[in-house]
C-alpha positions in Angstrom: -50.6 -115.0 65.9 -49.1 -111.5 66.6 -51.8 -109.1 67.1 -51.4 -106.7 64.3 -51.3 -103.1 65.6 -51.9 -100.1 63.3 -48.9 -99.2 63.0 -47.7 -102.2 61.6 -50.1 -102.0 58.8 -49.1 -98.5 58.6 -45.7 -100.0 58.1 -46.7 -102.7 55.7 -48.6 -100.6 53.4 -46.0 -97.7 53.4 -43.5 -100.5 52.4 -45.6 -102.1 49.8 -46.3 -98.6 48.3 -42.3 -98.1 48.3 -41.7 -101.6 46.4 -44.3 -100.6 43.9 -42.4 -97.3 43.5 -38.8 -98.8 43.3 -40.6 -101.2 40.5 -41.9 -98.3 38.6 -38.5 -96.4 38.8 -36.7 -99.8 38.0 -38.7 -100.0 34.4 -38.4 -96.2 33.3 -34.7 -96.4 34.1 -34.6 -99.4 32.2 -36.6 -97.8 29.3 -34.4 -94.5 29.6 -30.9 -97.1 28.9 -32.5 -98.6 26.1 -29.9 -97.9 23.3 -32.7 -98.2 20.6 -35.6 -96.0 21.9 -34.6 -94.2 24.9 -32.1 -91.6 26.8 -29.3 -94.1 26.1 -30.0 -93.8 22.2 -30.1 -90.1 22.2 -26.5 -89.9 24.7 -25.3 -92.5 22.3 -26.1 -90.7 19.3 -24.5 -87.5 20.9 -21.6 -89.2 21.6 -21.4 -90.2 18.5 -21.9 -86.6 16.8 -19.4 -85.4 19.1 -16.8 -87.8 18.0 -17.8 -87.0 14.5 -17.7 -83.2 15.2 -14.4 -83.6 16.8 -13.0 -85.7 14.0 -13.7 -83.1 11.1 -12.3 -80.2 13.5 -8.9 -81.9 14.0 -9.1 -82.5 10.1 -10.5 -79.1 9.4 -7.5 -77.4 11.6 -5.1 -79.9 9.3 -6.4 -78.9 6.0 -6.3 -75.4 7.2 -2.6 -75.7 8.2 -1.8 -76.9 4.7 -4.1 -74.3 2.7 -2.4 -71.7 5.4 1.5 -72.8 4.3 0.1 -73.0 1.0 -1.5 -69.3 0.9 1.7 -68.0 2.6 3.6 -69.5 -0.2 1.4 -68.2 -2.7 1.4 -64.8 -1.6 5.5 -64.6 -0.7 5.2 -65.3 -4.8 2.9 -63.1 -5.6 5.0 -60.2 -3.4 8.2 -61.6 -5.6 6.1 -61.0 -8.8 4.9 -57.5 -7.9 8.5 -56.8 -7.1 9.9 -58.0 -10.4 6.9 -56.3 -12.2 7.3 -53.1 -10.6 11.2 -53.1 -11.6 10.2 -53.9 -15.0 7.8 -51.1 -15.3 10.5 -49.0 -14.1 13.2 -50.4 -16.5 10.6 -49.9 -19.5 9.8 -46.1 -18.3 13.3 -45.7 -18.3 14.0 -47.1 -21.8 10.8 -44.7 -23.1 12.3 -41.7 -21.7 16.0 -42.6 -23.1 14.0 -43.9 -26.3 12.5 -40.6 -26.4 15.2 -38.6 -26.1 17.0 -40.6 -28.8 14.6 -39.9 -31.1 14.3 -36.3 -30.3 18.3 -35.9 -30.8 17.9 -37.5 -34.0 15.3 -35.7 -35.3 17.2 -32.3 -34.1 20.7 -34.1 -35.9 18.5 -35.0 -39.4 17.0 -31.5 -39.6 20.3 -30.0 -38.8 21.8 -32.2 -41.3 19.5 -31.1 -44.1 19.5 -27.6 -43.1 23.4 -27.7 -43.9 22.5 -30.0 -47.1 20.3 -27.2 -48.5 22.5 -24.9 -47.7 25.4 -26.5 -49.3 23.2 -27.5 -52.2 21.8 -23.7 -52.9 25.7 -22.8 -52.6 26.5 -25.7 -55.2 23.0 -24.9 -57.4 24.4 -21.6 -57.5 28.1 -22.4 -58.3 27.0 -24.7 -61.4 24.7 -21.7 -62.8 27.6 -19.3 -62.4 29.9 -21.5 -64.3 27.2 -22.4 -67.1 26.9 -18.8 -67.3 31.3 -18.7 -68.0 30.9 -21.6 -69.9 28.2 -20.5 -72.2 30.6 -17.1 -72.3 33.5 -19.0 -73.2 31.5 -21.3 -75.8 29.7 -18.1 -77.7 33.6 -16.4 -77.8 35.0 -20.1 -79.3 31.8 -20.0 -81.5 32.2 -16.7 -82.5 36.3 -16.7 -83.1 35.5 -20.3 -84.8 32.6 -18.5 -87.1 35.6 -15.7 -88.3 37.8 -18.7 -89.2 35.9 -21.1 -91.2 38.5 -21.1 -93.9 41.0 -22.8 -92.1 38.5 -26.2 -92.3 38.2 -28.6 -94.8 34.8 -29.9 -95.6 35.2 -33.3 -93.3 36.4 -31.1 -90.2 33.0 -29.4 -91.1 30.9 -32.0 -89.6 32.9 -32.4 -86.6 32.5 -28.5 -85.8 29.1 -28.5 -86.6 28.6 -31.2 -83.6 30.9 -29.6 -81.5 28.7 -26.0 -81.6 25.6 -28.0 -81.1 27.0 -29.6 -78.6 27.6 -26.2 -76.8 24.0 -25.4 -78.0 25.2 -22.8 -80.5 23.3 -23.1 -84.2 24.8 -22.5 -87.2 
């Protein structure tokens, strides 16, 4: 047998300790790689989460792109509707001013026409009054001339004469 040297024993002990340490590290590494409980499970869960977040991000980007297109179309429509509303408001204001102007013109014309009609009716009333006065004068003269010539009419003509007198407001 070979004689054992203390350096050989030390080398053997160090090798044995390294072997035990490697076994321990191997067990710990297997525990970390375990996909059920260890770090492997955590890494796998994080990978799945990253994939899900990435998928959700791409989906959100696609939807936000669609929403941005629709929103842009809606904003364009709203802008056009705003222009149309502004045009309609301006047109209504112009019609309102035109209508107010027409109403004022019609009011002035009606007032002028009423003044003219009132003046003409006053003139007509004065003329009718003057003619009525003249007619009464003529009727009185005719009546007085008929009173003096009563003997010229016969009895049946007296009834006619009486009616003529009464129609002119003259009493016998």
